[in-house]
C-alpha positions in Angstrom: 96.2 91.6 104.9 93.8 89.3 102.8 95.3 86.3 102.2 93.9 83.9 99.6 95.1 79.8 100.3 95.1 78.0 97.2 95.6 74.1 97.7 93.6 71.4 96.2 94.4 69.2 99.5 91.7 70.0 102.3 94.3 69.1 105.4 97.1 71.5 103.7 94.4 74.3 103.3 93.3 73.6 107.3 97.0 73.6 108.4 97.7 77.0 106.7 94.1 78.9 108.2 95.3 77.6 111.7 98.8 78.8 111.3 97.4 82.0 109.9 95.1 82.5 112.8 98.2 83.4 115.4 99.0 86.1 113.2 98.5 89.7 113.7 97.6 91.8 110.6 95.8 89.3 109.0 92.4 91.1 108.3 90.6 88.1 106.2 91.4 84.5 104.8 89.7 82.7 102.3 90.4 79.4 100.0 90.3 78.1 96.9 90.8 74.4 95.7 92.3 74.5 92.4 94.0 77.3 89.9 90.3 78.0 88.1 89.0 79.1 91.6 91.8 80.7 92.7 91.4 83.4 89.7 88.0 83.5 90.5 88.4 84.2 94.0 91.4 86.9 93.2 88.6 88.8 91.4 86.1 88.5 94.2 87.9 88.4 97.2 90.7 90.7 95.9 93.6 89.0 98.5 96.8 91.1 99.0 98.5 87.8 98.9 98.6 84.0 98.0 99.9 81.0 99.8 99.8 79.2 96.6 100.6 75.1 96.3 102.3 74.6 92.9 101.3 70.8 92.1 97.6 70.8 91.5 95.3 69.3 89.3 94.1 71.7 86.0 96.2 74.9 86.4 99.1 74.7 88.2 100.6 77.1 90.8 103.1 78.7 88.4 100.1 79.0 85.5 98.3 80.7 88.4 100.9 83.1 89.3 101.1 83.7 85.6 97.7 84.7 84.9 97.2 86.7 88.0 95.7 90.4 87.2 97.4 93.7 87.1 98.2 94.7 89.8 98.5 91.6 91.0 98.4 89.9 94.6 102.0 88.9 96.0 102.7 85.3 96.2 104.3 82.9 98.5 104.5 79.3 96.8 103.6 76.8 99.2 104.7 73.3 98.3 106.0 69.6 99.2 108.4 69.9 95.9 111.7 71.3 96.4 112.6 71.5 92.9 110.4 74.2 91.6 112.2 76.6 93.5 113.9 78.3 90.8 110.7 78.6 88.4 108.9 80.0 91.6 111.3 83.1 92.2 111.5 83.6 88.2 107.7 84.0 88.9 108.4 86.6 91.5 107.6 85.1 94.3 108.0 86.9 97.8 108.8 83.1 99.2 109.2 79.5 98.7 107.9 77.3 101.8 108.1 73.8 102.1 105.1 71.3 103.1 104.8 70.4 106.1 104.8 74.5 106.8 106.9 75.7 109.8 105.1 78.4 111.7 108.5 80.2 112.1 109.0 80.3 108.3 105.6 80.9 107.9 105.7 84.1 110.1 108.8 85.3 108.3 107.2 85.2 104.9 104.0 87.2 106.4 106.7 89.6 107.7 108.3 89.9 103.8 104.6 89.8 102.4 104.0 93.3 104.9 107.0 95.0 104.4 106.4 94.6 100.5 102.9 95.6 100.7 104.2 98.6 102.8 106.0 100.0 99.9 103.4 99.2 97.5 101.0 101.6 99.5 104.0 104.1 99.5 103.9 103.7 95.6 100.1 104.6 95.6 100.0 107.6 97.3 100.1 110.1 94.7 96.3 111.3 93.8 94.5 110.3 96.7 91.8 112.5 98.1 91.7 114.6 101.4 88.9 113.2 104.2 86.7 116.1 104.3 86.0 117.3 107.8 82.5 116.8 108.9 80.8 120.4 108.6 78.1 119.9 111.1 80.2 118.3 113.7 78.5 114.8 113.7 80.5 111.6 112.7 80.8 110.9 109.3 78.4 108.8 107.1 80.9 108.0 104.3 83.8 109.1 102.7 84.8 109.8 99.2 88.0 108.4 98.1 89.6 109.9 94.8 92.2 108.0 92.8 93.3 108.8 88.9 89.9 110.8 88.3 87.6 108.3 89.6 85.6 108.9 93.2 84.6 105.6 95.2 82.3 106.3 98.2 83.1 104.4 101.2 80.6 103.7 104.0 81.7 104.3 107.5 79.2 101.2 108.6 81.6 99.0 106.2 85.0 100.0 107.4 85.9 97.5 109.7 89.7 99.3 111.0 92.0 101.7 109.9 95.4 101.4 109.4 97.8 104.2 109.2 100.7 104.6 106.5 102.9 107.9 106.7 100.3 110.7 106.2 97.9 108.3 104.7 95.2 105.9 106.0 94.3 102.4 104.6 90.3 102.2 105.1 89.7 98.2 105.3 86.1 98.0 104.4 86.2 94.2 103.4 85.7 95.2 100.1 89.5 96.5 99.4 91.9 98.7 101.3 91.5 102.3 99.7 93.8 104.8 101.0 92.9 108.3 102.5 95.6 111.1 102.5 94.7 111.8 106.1 96.6 111.1 109.4 94.9 108.8 111.6 94.6 111.1 114.7 92.5 113.5 112.3 90.5 110.6 110.5 89.5 109.4 114.1 88.4 113.0 115.0 86.1 112.8 112.1 84.7 109.0 112.2 83.3 109.6 116.0 83.4 107.6 119.1 83.0 104.0 117.5 86.1 103.9 116.0 89.0 103.3 118.9 92.8 103.1 118.6 94.2 99.3 119.5 97.6 99.5 118.0 100.4 102.6 117.2 99.5 101.7 113.8 95.6 101.0 113.7 92.0 101.7 114.7 89.0 99.3 115.4 85.7 99.9 114.6 83.9 98.5 117.7 80.5 97.1 116.0 82.6 94.7 113.5 84.5 93.1 117.0 83.5 89.7 117.9 86.4 89.1 120.2 89.7 90.0 122.0 92.3 87.5 122.7 95.3 88.5 125.0 98.5 87.0 125.8 100.4 86.5 129.0 102.0 90.1 128.2 98.8 91.6 127.5 99.4 92.2 123.5 96.8 90.3 121.6 94.6 90.3 118.6 91.3 91.3 118.1 88.8 89.1 116.0 86.4 90.5 113.8 83.0 89.4 112.8 84.2 88.7 109.3 86.6 86.6 110.4 89.5 89.2 110.0 92.0 89.9 113.0 93.4 93.3 114.0 96.8 93.5 116.2 96.0 94.9 119.7 98.9 96.3 121.9 98.7 96.2 125.8 98.7 100.2 126.0 95.6 100.3 124.5 93.8 97.2 125.4 92.1 98.7 128.5 90.8 101.6 126.3 89.2 99.1 123.8 87.6 97.1 126.5 85.9 100.4 128.4 84.9 101.2 124.7 83.1 98.3 123.9 81.7 98.0 127.5 80.0 101.4 126.8 78.8 100.7 123.4 74.9 100.4 123.1 73.2 97.0 123.5 72.3 97.3 119.8 75.8 98.3 118.7 
């Protein structure tokens, strides 16, 4: 999940970024200092969700929410004021958090965002292209993803990680999250050994791994070179470490 933090106060942005760093399933985080910058970042960064302050100079958070392009990213309002709640939910907000943001409340809001995003994925499944099998037996260099008559080329080298969604796979390539009609196991067989399963629902592209952070139970997260994170489950940790150790020095 790609998240854009929108707040005119630097300490508030820093706190949210620190809280997000401990959460699994966050692919990338960016920031905007006001409403106008937020709308520009929505176009360039293409977030899945906004953590959006309400009271800001210039465009308010409510005005930003009303100006989002369709399909709009999901919105969680994070504000110091409790008197905007009705307006926030009128704006179809997923949640409404009060500053200073409580880590447990933020985690619940992120859970709701994940649920809603998976609901959206289910609605986007129709019309997607099936991943072609490699004709030569060599790893694929690119994938073709077709939606509504438009075919997009996704370079394998640009894919950070893969996430399963029923009989489809989400390709997290830094520019978006296109869907491919294919099982994760089938796609892993096509893209080669540089992709390794790290979770029941995810696989990592080894050249993008920056470091692995494990907790006492053996689970943890994989931190990517672009700042994103991918969940790591205990049962796949040893396989990921072995695959990283076997990678050539030049990646």
